[in-house]
ROROBA-527633 format. One record per atom (N, C-alpha, C): atom name; x, y, z. Coordinates in Angstrom, 2 decimals, always signed. Example, Ala and Ser with C-alpha at 12.3 -4.5 7.8 and 13.67 -1.06 7.14 Angstrom:
REM residues 2
+------+---------+---------+---------+
| name |    east |   north |      up |
+------+---------+---------+---------+
|    N |  +13.19 |   -5.69 |   +7.80 |
|   CA |  +12.30 |   -4.50 |   +7.80 |
|    C |  +13.20 |   -3.30 |   +7.80 |
|    N |  +12.85 |   -2.25 |   +7.08 |
|   CA |  +13.67 |   -1.06 |   +7.14 |
|    C |  +12.90 |   +0.03 |   +7.87 |
+------+---------+---------+---------+
This chain:
REM residues 99
+------+---------+---------+---------+
| name |    east |   north |      up |
+------+---------+---------+---------+
|    N |   +0.84 |   -1.17 |   +0.00 |
|   CA |   +0.00 |   +0.00 |   +0.00 |
|    C |   +0.89 |   +1.24 |   +0.00 |
|    N |   +0.52 |   +2.20 |   -0.83 |
|   CA |   +1.25 |   +3.46 |   -0.91 |
|    C |   +0.51 |   +4.51 |   -0.11 |
|    N |   +1.18 |   +5.10 |   +0.85 |
|   CA |   +0.61 |   +6.19 |   +1.64 |
|    C |   +1.05 |   +7.50 |   +1.02 |
|    N |   +0.09 |   +8.39 |   +0.80 |
|   CA |   +0.39 |   +9.73 |   +0.29 |
|    C |   -0.07 |  +10.73 |   +1.34 |
|    N |   +0.87 |  +11.57 |   +1.76 |
|   CA |   +0.61 |  +12.55 |   +2.81 |
|    C |   +0.33 |  +13.89 |   +2.17 |
|    N |   -0.84 |  +14.45 |   +2.42 |
|   CA |   -1.24 |  +15.71 |   +1.82 |
|    C |   -1.04 |  +16.89 |   +2.77 |
|    N |   -0.37 |  +16.66 |   +3.87 |
|   CA |   -0.11 |  +17.73 |   +4.83 |
|    C |   +1.05 |  +18.60 |   +4.36 |
|    N |   +1.29 |  +19.72 |   +5.03 |
|   CA |   +2.46 |  +20.52 |   +4.69 |
|    C |   +3.76 |  +19.72 |   +4.85 |
|    N |   +4.77 |  +20.08 |   +4.07 |
|   CA |   +6.05 |  +19.37 |   +4.07 |
|    C |   +6.64 |  +19.21 |   +5.46 |
|    N |   +6.62 |  +20.27 |   +6.26 |
|   CA |   +7.22 |  +20.22 |   +7.60 |
|    C |   +6.55 |  +19.15 |   +8.46 |
|    N |   +5.24 |  +19.02 |   +8.36 |
|   CA |   +4.53 |  +18.01 |   +9.15 |
|    C |   +4.87 |  +16.61 |   +8.66 |
|    N |   +4.92 |  +16.43 |   +7.34 |
|   CA |   +5.27 |  +15.13 |   +6.77 |
|    C |   +6.68 |  +14.72 |   +7.19 |
|    N |   +7.61 |  +15.67 |   +7.13 |
|   CA |   +8.99 |  +15.37 |   +7.52 |
|    C |   +9.09 |  +15.05 |   +9.01 |
|    N |   +8.25 |  +15.67 |   +9.80 |
|   CA |   +8.29 |  +15.46 |  +11.25 |
|    C |   +7.76 |  +14.09 |  +11.63 |
|    N |   +6.63 |  +13.68 |  +11.04 |
|   CA |   +6.01 |  +12.45 |  +11.52 |
|    C |   +5.16 |  +11.75 |  +10.46 |
|    N |   +5.62 |  +11.76 |   +9.23 |
|   CA |   +4.90 |  +11.06 |   +8.17 |
|    C |   +4.95 |   +9.55 |   +8.35 |
|    N |   +4.00 |   +8.87 |   +7.77 |
|   CA |   +3.99 |   +7.41 |   +7.79 |
|    C |   +5.26 |   +6.93 |   +7.09 |
|    N |   +6.01 |   +6.04 |   +7.71 |
|   CA |   +7.24 |   +5.54 |   +7.07 |
|    C |   +6.95 |   +5.00 |   +5.66 |
|    N |   +7.76 |   +5.43 |   +4.69 |
|   CA |   +7.59 |   +5.00 |   +3.31 |
|    C |   +6.60 |   +5.82 |   +2.52 |
|    N |   +5.95 |   +6.78 |   +3.17 |
|   CA |   +4.97 |   +7.61 |   +2.47 |
|    C |   +5.66 |   +8.62 |   +1.56 |
|    N |   +4.88 |   +9.16 |   +0.63 |
|   CA |   +5.38 |  +10.25 |   -0.19 |
|    C |   +4.52 |  +11.48 |   +0.06 |
|    N |   +5.09 |  +12.61 |   -0.19 |
|   CA |   +4.40 |  +13.88 |   +0.00 |
|    C |   +3.71 |  +14.30 |   -1.29 |
|    N |   +2.48 |  +14.77 |   -1.17 |
|   CA |   +1.76 |  +15.34 |   -2.31 |
|    C |   +0.72 |  +16.29 |   -1.72 |
|    N |   +1.09 |  +17.54 |   -1.61 |
|   CA |   +0.13 |  +18.51 |   -1.08 |
|    C |   -0.19 |  +19.55 |   -2.14 |
|    N |   -1.01 |  +20.51 |   -1.80 |
|   CA |   -1.46 |  +21.50 |   -2.76 |
|    C |   -0.96 |  +22.90 |   -2.43 |
|    N |   +0.10 |  +22.99 |   -1.66 |
|   CA |   +0.64 |  +24.29 |   -1.28 |
|    C |   +1.26 |  +24.97 |   -2.50 |
|    N |   +1.01 |  +26.27 |   -2.62 |
|   CA |   +1.49 |  +27.05 |   -3.76 |
|    C |   +3.02 |  +27.06 |   -3.85 |
|    N |   +3.69 |  +26.93 |   -2.72 |
|   CA |   +5.15 |  +26.97 |   -2.71 |
|    C |   +5.79 |  +25.66 |   -3.18 |
|    N |   +4.99 |  +24.63 |   -3.36 |
|   CA |   +5.51 |  +23.32 |   -3.77 |
|    C |   +5.41 |  +23.14 |   -5.29 |
|    N |   +6.12 |  +22.16 |   -5.82 |
|   CA |   +6.14 |  +21.87 |   -7.24 |
|    C |   +5.10 |  +20.79 |   -7.56 |
|    N |   +3.94 |  +21.21 |   -8.02 |
|   CA |   +2.84 |  +20.28 |   -8.30 |
|    C |   +3.23 |  +19.24 |   -9.34 |
|    N |   +4.00 |  +19.63 |  -10.34 |
|   CA |   +4.40 |  +18.68 |  -11.39 |
|    C |   +5.34 |  +17.62 |  -10.83 |
|    N |   +6.20 |  +18.00 |   -9.90 |
|   CA |   +7.10 |  +17.02 |   -9.28 |
|    C |   +6.30 |  +16.01 |   -8.46 |
|    N |   +5.29 |  +16.49 |   -7.72 |
|   CA |   +4.45 |  +15.57 |   -6.96 |
|    C |   +3.76 |  +14.58 |   -7.90 |
|    N |   +3.24 |  +15.09 |   -9.01 |
|   CA |   +2.53 |  +14.23 |   -9.96 |
|    C |   +3.48 |  +13.20 |  -10.58 |
|    N |   +4.67 |  +13.63 |  -10.95 |
|   CA |   +5.63 |  +12.71 |  -11.57 |
|    C |   +6.08 |  +11.63 |  -10.59 |
|    N |   +6.47 |  +12.03 |   -9.39 |
|   CA |   +6.91 |  +11.04 |   -8.40 |
|    C |   +5.74 |  +10.14 |   -8.01 |
|    N |   +4.60 |  +10.75 |   -7.79 |
|   CA |   +3.42 |   +9.98 |   -7.41 |
|    C |   +3.05 |   +8.95 |   -8.46 |
|    N |   +3.05 |   +9.35 |   -9.72 |
|   CA |   +2.69 |   +8.44 |  -10.80 |
|    C |   +3.62 |   +7.23 |  -10.84 |
|    N |   +4.92 |   +7.47 |  -10.69 |
|   CA |   +5.88 |   +6.35 |  -10.69 |
|    C |   +5.60 |   +5.39 |   -9.54 |
|    N |   +5.36 |   +5.93 |   -8.37 |
|   CA |   +5.09 |   +5.09 |   -7.20 |
|    C |   +3.76 |   +4.35 |   -7.32 |
|    N |   +2.75 |   +5.03 |   -7.88 |
|   CA |   +1.43 |   +4.43 |   -8.01 |
|    C |   +1.46 |   +3.28 |   -9.01 |
|    N |   +2.23 |   +3.40 |  -10.07 |
|   CA |   +2.36 |   +2.31 |  -11.04 |
|    C |   +2.95 |   +1.08 |  -10.34 |
|    N |   +3.91 |   +1.30 |   -9.44 |
|   CA |   +4.52 |   +0.21 |   -8.68 |
|    C |   +3.56 |   -0.39 |   -7.66 |
|    N |   +2.71 |   +0.46 |   -7.09 |
|   CA |   +1.79 |   +0.00 |   -6.05 |
|    C |   +0.47 |   +0.76 |   -6.18 |
|    N |   -0.51 |   +0.20 |   -6.89 |
|   CA |   -1.75 |   +0.92 |   -7.19 |
|    C |   -2.76 |   +0.99 |   -6.05 |
|    N |   -2.45 |   +0.45 |   -4.89 |
|   CA |   -3.33 |   +0.58 |   -3.72 |
|    C |   -2.85 |   +1.80 |   -2.93 |
|    N |   -3.65 |   +2.87 |   -2.98 |
|   CA |   -3.22 |   +4.17 |   -2.45 |
|    C |   -4.15 |   +4.64 |   -1.35 |
|    N |   -3.55 |   +5.18 |   -0.29 |
|   CA |   -4.29 |   +5.84 |   +0.77 |
|    C |   -3.73 |   +7.25 |   +0.91 |
|    N |   -4.62 |   +8.23 |   +0.84 |
|   CA |   -4.23 |   +9.63 |   +0.97 |
|    C |   -4.72 |  +10.13 |   +2.32 |
|    N |   -3.86 |  +10.82 |   +3.04 |
|   CA |   -4.29 |  +11.38 |   +4.31 |
|    C |   -3.79 |  +12.81 |   +4.46 |
|    N |   -4.54 |  +13.58 |   +5.23 |
|   CA |   -4.09 |  +14.93 |   +5.59 |
|    C |   -4.14 |  +15.02 |   +7.11 |
|    N |   -4.31 |  +16.19 |   +7.65 |
|   CA |   -4.17 |  +16.36 |   +9.10 |
|    C |   -5.28 |  +15.74 |   +9.93 |
|    N |   -6.52 |  +16.04 |   +9.57 |
|   CA |   -7.65 |  +15.57 |  +10.38 |
|    C |   -8.91 |  +15.48 |   +9.53 |
|    N |   -9.99 |  +15.16 |  +10.16 |
|   CA |  -11.24 |  +14.94 |   +9.43 |
|    C |  -11.73 |  +16.20 |   +8.72 |
|    N |  -11.38 |  +17.37 |   +9.22 |
|   CA |  -11.83 |  +18.62 |   +8.63 |
|    C |  -10.97 |  +19.06 |   +7.44 |
|    N |   -9.91 |  +18.37 |   +7.19 |
|   CA |   -9.00 |  +18.73 |   +6.09 |
|    C |   -9.52 |  +18.12 |   +4.79 |
|    N |   -9.80 |  +18.94 |   +3.81 |
|   CA |  -10.30 |  +18.44 |   +2.53 |
|    C |   -9.23 |  +18.24 |   +1.49 |
|    N |   -7.98 |  +18.54 |   +1.84 |
|   CA |   -6.89 |  +18.44 |   +0.87 |
|    C |   -6.72 |  +17.01 |   +0.39 |
|    N |   -6.87 |  +16.04 |   +1.27 |
|   CA |   -6.66 |  +14.65 |   +0.86 |
|    C |   -7.65 |  +14.25 |   -0.23 |
|    N |   -8.87 |  +14.71 |   -0.15 |
|   CA |   -9.85 |  +14.40 |   -1.20 |
|    C |   -9.46 |  +15.05 |   -2.53 |
|    N |   -8.94 |  +16.26 |   -2.47 |
|   CA |   -8.51 |  +16.94 |   -3.69 |
|    C |   -7.32 |  +16.22 |   -4.32 |
|    N |   -6.38 |  +15.77 |   -3.49 |
|   CA |   -5.23 |  +15.02 |   -4.00 |
|    C |   -5.71 |  +13.70 |   -4.59 |
|    N |   -6.64 |  +13.03 |   -3.93 |
|   CA |   -7.19 |  +11.77 |   -4.45 |
|    C |   -7.82 |  +11.98 |   -5.82 |
|    N |   -8.53 |  +13.07 |   -6.00 |
|   CA |   -9.14 |  +13.37 |   -7.30 |
|    C |   -8.06 |  +13.57 |   -8.37 |
|    N |   -6.97 |  +14.24 |   -8.02 |
|   CA |   -5.87 |  +14.43 |   -8.98 |
|    C |   -5.27 |  +13.08 |   -9.38 |
|    N |   -5.12 |  +12.19 |   -8.43 |
|   CA |   -4.57 |  +10.87 |   -8.70 |
|    C |   -5.50 |  +10.09 |   -9.63 |
|    N |   -6.79 |  +10.12 |   -9.35 |
|   CA |   -7.75 |   +9.41 |  -10.19 |
|    C |   -7.76 |   +9.95 |  -11.62 |
|    N |   -7.55 |  +11.25 |  -11.79 |
|   CA |   -7.52 |  +11.86 |  -13.13 |
|    C |   -6.30 |  +11.41 |  -13.93 |
|    N |   -5.26 |  +10.91 |  -13.25 |
|   CA |   -4.09 |  +10.39 |  -13.96 |
|    C |   -4.42 |   +9.08 |  -14.68 |
|    N |   -5.52 |   +8.44 |  -14.28 |
|   CA |   -6.01 |   +7.21 |  -14.91 |
|    C |   -4.93 |   +6.12 |  -14.97 |
|    N |   -4.35 |   +5.85 |  -13.80 |
|   CA |   -3.31 |   +4.84 |  -13.69 |
|    C |   -3.85 |   +3.49 |  -13.20 |
|    N |   -5.17 |   +3.41 |  -13.06 |
|   CA |   -5.77 |   +2.17 |  -12.59 |
|    C |   -5.63 |   +1.97 |  -11.09 |
|    N |   -5.36 |   +3.03 |  -10.37 |
|   CA |   -5.15 |   +2.93 |   -8.93 |
|    C |   -6.47 |   +2.86 |   -8.18 |
|    N |   -6.45 |   +2.14 |   -7.08 |
|   CA |   -7.57 |   +2.16 |   -6.15 |
|    C |   -7.16 |   +3.16 |   -5.07 |
|    N |   -7.85 |   +4.28 |   -5.04 |
|   CA |   -7.47 |   +5.39 |   -4.17 |
|    C |   -8.51 |   +5.56 |   -3.06 |
|    N |   -8.01 |   +5.60 |   -1.84 |
|   CA |   -8.88 |   +5.81 |   -0.68 |
|    C |   -8.37 |   +7.02 |   +0.09 |
|    N |   -9.29 |   +7.68 |   +0.77 |
|   CA |   -8.95 |   +8.80 |   +1.63 |
|    C |   -9.16 |   +8.33 |   +3.07 |
|    N |   -8.17 |   +8.54 |   +3.91 |
|   CA |   -8.26 |   +8.11 |   +5.29 |
|    C |   -9.15 |   +9.05 |   +6.08 |
|    N |  -10.27 |   +8.56 |   +6.51 |
|   CA |  -11.19 |   +9.36 |   +7.30 |
|    C |  -10.54 |   +9.70 |   +8.64 |
|    N |  -10.53 |  +10.96 |   +8.97 |
|   CA |   -9.91 |  +11.40 |  +10.22 |
|    C |   -8.46 |  +11.78 |  +10.05 |
|    N |   -7.88 |  +11.44 |   +8.90 |
|   CA |   -6.51 |  +11.83 |   +8.58 |
|    C |   -5.46 |  +11.34 |   +9.57 |
|    N |   -4.35 |  +12.08 |   +9.60 |
|   CA |   -3.22 |  +11.71 |  +10.44 |
|    C |   -3.63 |  +11.65 |  +11.90 |
|    N |   -4.54 |  +12.54 |  +12.29 |
|   CA |   -5.05 |  +12.57 |  +13.67 |
|    C |   -5.64 |  +11.21 |  +14.06 |
|    N |   -6.38 |  +10.59 |  +13.14 |
|   CA |   -6.97 |   +9.27 |  +13.41 |
|    C |   -5.88 |   +8.21 |  +13.59 |
|    N |   -4.83 |   +8.29 |  +12.79 |
|   CA |   -3.71 |   +7.34 |  +12.94 |
|    C |   -3.06 |   +7.51 |  +14.31 |
|    N |   -2.85 |   +8.76 |  +14.71 |
|   CA |   -2.23 |   +9.02 |  +16.01 |
|    C |   -3.13 |   +8.53 |  +17.14 |
|    N |   -4.42 |   +8.84 |  +17.05 |
|   CA |   -5.35 |   +8.42 |  +18.10 |
|    C |   -5.42 |   +6.91 |  +18.21 |
|    N |   -5.24 |   +6.20 |  +17.10 |
|   CA |   -5.24 |   +4.73 |  +17.10 |
|    C |   -3.86 |   +4.17 |  +17.43 |
|    N |   -2.92 |   +5.06 |  +17.73 |
|   CA |   -1.53 |   +4.69 |  +18.08 |
|    C |   -0.82 |   +3.93 |  +16.98 |
|    N |   -1.15 |   +4.30 |  +15.72 |
|   CA |   -0.50 |   +3.69 |  +14.56 |
|    C |   +0.75 |   +4.48 |  +14.16 |
|    N |   +0.82 |   +5.74 |  +14.59 |
|   CA |   +2.00 |   +6.58 |  +14.36 |
|    C |   +2.29 |   +7.34 |  +15.64 |
|    N |   +3.52 |   +7.84 |  +15.73 |
|   CA |   +3.91 |   +8.64 |  +16.89 |
|    C |   +4.05 |  +10.08 |  +16.47 |
|    N |   +3.68 |  +10.96 |  +17.34 |
|   CA |   +3.82 |  +12.39 |  +17.09 |
|    C |   +5.21 |  +12.81 |  +17.54 |
|    N |   +6.19 |  +12.51 |  +16.69 |
|   CA |   +7.57 |  +12.79 |  +17.05 |
|    C |   +8.36 |  +13.11 |  +15.80 |
|    N |   +9.62 |  +13.42 |  +15.99 |
|   CA |  +10.48 |  +13.69 |  +14.84 |
|    C |  +10.93 |  +12.36 |  +14.25 |
|    N |  +11.48 |  +12.42 |  +13.09 |
|   CA |  +11.98 |  +11.20 |  +12.46 |
|    C |  +11.64 |  +11.15 |  +11.02 |
|    N |  +10.41 |  +11.47 |  +10.67 |
|   CA |  +10.02 |  +11.55 |   +9.27 |
|    C |   +9.90 |  +10.23 |   +8.56 |
|    N |   +9.44 |  +10.30 |   +7.34 |
|   CA |   +9.20 |   +9.11 |   +6.54 |
|    C |  +10.47 |   +8.45 |   +6.04 |
+------+---------+---------+---------+
């Protein structure tokens, strides 16, 4: 399964899911680079989960839509509750270390 983190870069670097890739919609980031790296990874592993900070964050849904438009045959899911849900379930730690 490929985890895609839609949070800001600093948050992903701090405590992203190990092995995840970053793909957010921040204006300061390179959207084409996210798409290129993401497409290569998705071809290798078409089971994708996109997450952002919490349930109120809609960025993960927007990123999921971008992935689906690439038409790579991926099964894309959005993690309900986002990274907050992972932390609350003790699946990740809120610490430094990064992906």
